[in-house]
N, C-alpha and C positions, 0 to 999 in steps of 0.2 A: 521433488514433488512437481508434477506438471500443473499448468494453469487450471486445467479441468479438475484435477484432484484437489487443488487449493480451494476452488469455488465450492466443490462438494463438501469439504470439511467446514467451510464457513456456513454453508446452508444447514449442515448438521448442528452447528453451534447455535444458529438461529432457532432451530426446532427445539433443542435442549432447553433454551431459555424462554421459549414461547415468545420470541421477539419478532417484530415486523421487518426490521432492517438493521443492517450494520453500516455505519458511516465511517469512512476513513478519509483523512485529508492527506494531500501529497507530501507533507513534511513528516508524516507518520511512517516509521520503518515498515509497518505492515503493508502500506500502500505499495512501496517499492518491492517488497517481497512478493506480493500478489502479481503485479504486472511485469516485474523485471524490467522496468522502464522508469526513467526519471522524467516527471512531468511537473512543471512549476505551477503553483497555485491552482490545483485541481482538487476535486472532491469526488469520491465514488460512493454510490449508494447501492448496496447489495440487498436484494430481497430474495424470497424463495423462487421467484419467476424471472426477475430481471437484474441486470447490472447496468447502472447508469453512471457515466462519467461526465462530470460537469467541468468544463475548462474554458480558458480564454480563447478568443478567435485566432490569435496569432501563434498559439502554442503549436509547435511542430510535433506531429505524431507519425512515427515511421509505419510503413505498410504492414510489417509483421504484427505490429500492435493492433492495427485496424482490423485484422483478420479475426481477432477474438470476438466472440458473440456478445458485444456490448452496445448499448445505446449511447451515443455521444451527443451531448448538448453543449454548444459553445455560447457563452454569455459575454455581453459587452461590458457590463459593470457588475461589481460584487453584489449590489442590491437585487439584481435579477435572480439571484439564487433563492431568495425568500419566496418568490413566486413559484419556482419549481418545487420547493420543499414544503409548501403550505399544506399539501395533501398528506404529509407524513402523520401517521397515527400510531398509537400503541407504544410498546417498548422499543427503544433504539439501543443497540449495542455499540459502544464506543471504547476507545482506548483513552482512559482518563489522563495518561501521560502526554497525549498529543492533542487534546482538544480543550479549548478554553471556554470560559463562560460566554465570551463574546461569540465564539464559534457556535455555541448552542443557540444563542439568540438569532444569529444570522441564518442558521439552518432550520429554524423553527422546531428544535428538538425539545420536547417537553419531559418525557420520562426516559431516563437513561440507566444503563447498567454497565459497569466497568468490566470489560473482558480482556484487559491488557495481559494478565498472566496466561490466560488460555491462548491468546494470539502469540505470545512469546513461545509457548510450548509448540504450537504449530510451526512457527518459523524455525525451530531447532531441528526439525525432521528434514534430512537432506536426501535427495535422490542421487543416483550414480553420477549424473552429469554435474550436479552441484559439487559433489565430492572431488571430481576431476578438476573443476575450475579452482577450487580451494587449494588442491595439491599443486597445481600449476603456479598459482600465485605465491605459494610458500617457496617453491623452487626458485622463482624469480627474485624474491626477497633475499633468499639465502645467497644467490649469485651476487646481488647488489652489495650486500654486507661484506662478502669476501673481497670484492673489488675495492670497497671503501677501506677496509682494514689493510689491504695490500698497499694502497696509495699512502695511507697514514704511516705505515712501517717504512716505506721508501723515503718519506720526508725526514725521518729521524736520522 
């Protein structure tokens, strides 16, 4: 699934639940699934119209990532996020497995709904490119195990 397809599915999820936003933190597997990029201590807020990434100023973002249609806000300290999220209203979709009570307070989230199962289902859908990458990884692992077994047999 492409980035565009993923955001379309997320927006469909928002409409189905009549929610205003979906919030994902960078330690959530859904965050990495969406961006295909590892970013430390970041938060993304997805609405019907915008995608906002909130991150630290020193976080490195590669140029491929920046080409995606998102608004990037760099904050200096964690408390700055409260100012950005104070306008959040209505129902917020979250992954209960990856968000804590403290996160909810820091992000000014009042009304939430757990969509972890629905997000897992979306992540399970793979496109041809993802299948090729998985296949290649499996081939590498098989090669490694064969070499390990060969070396272990030679030691006996």
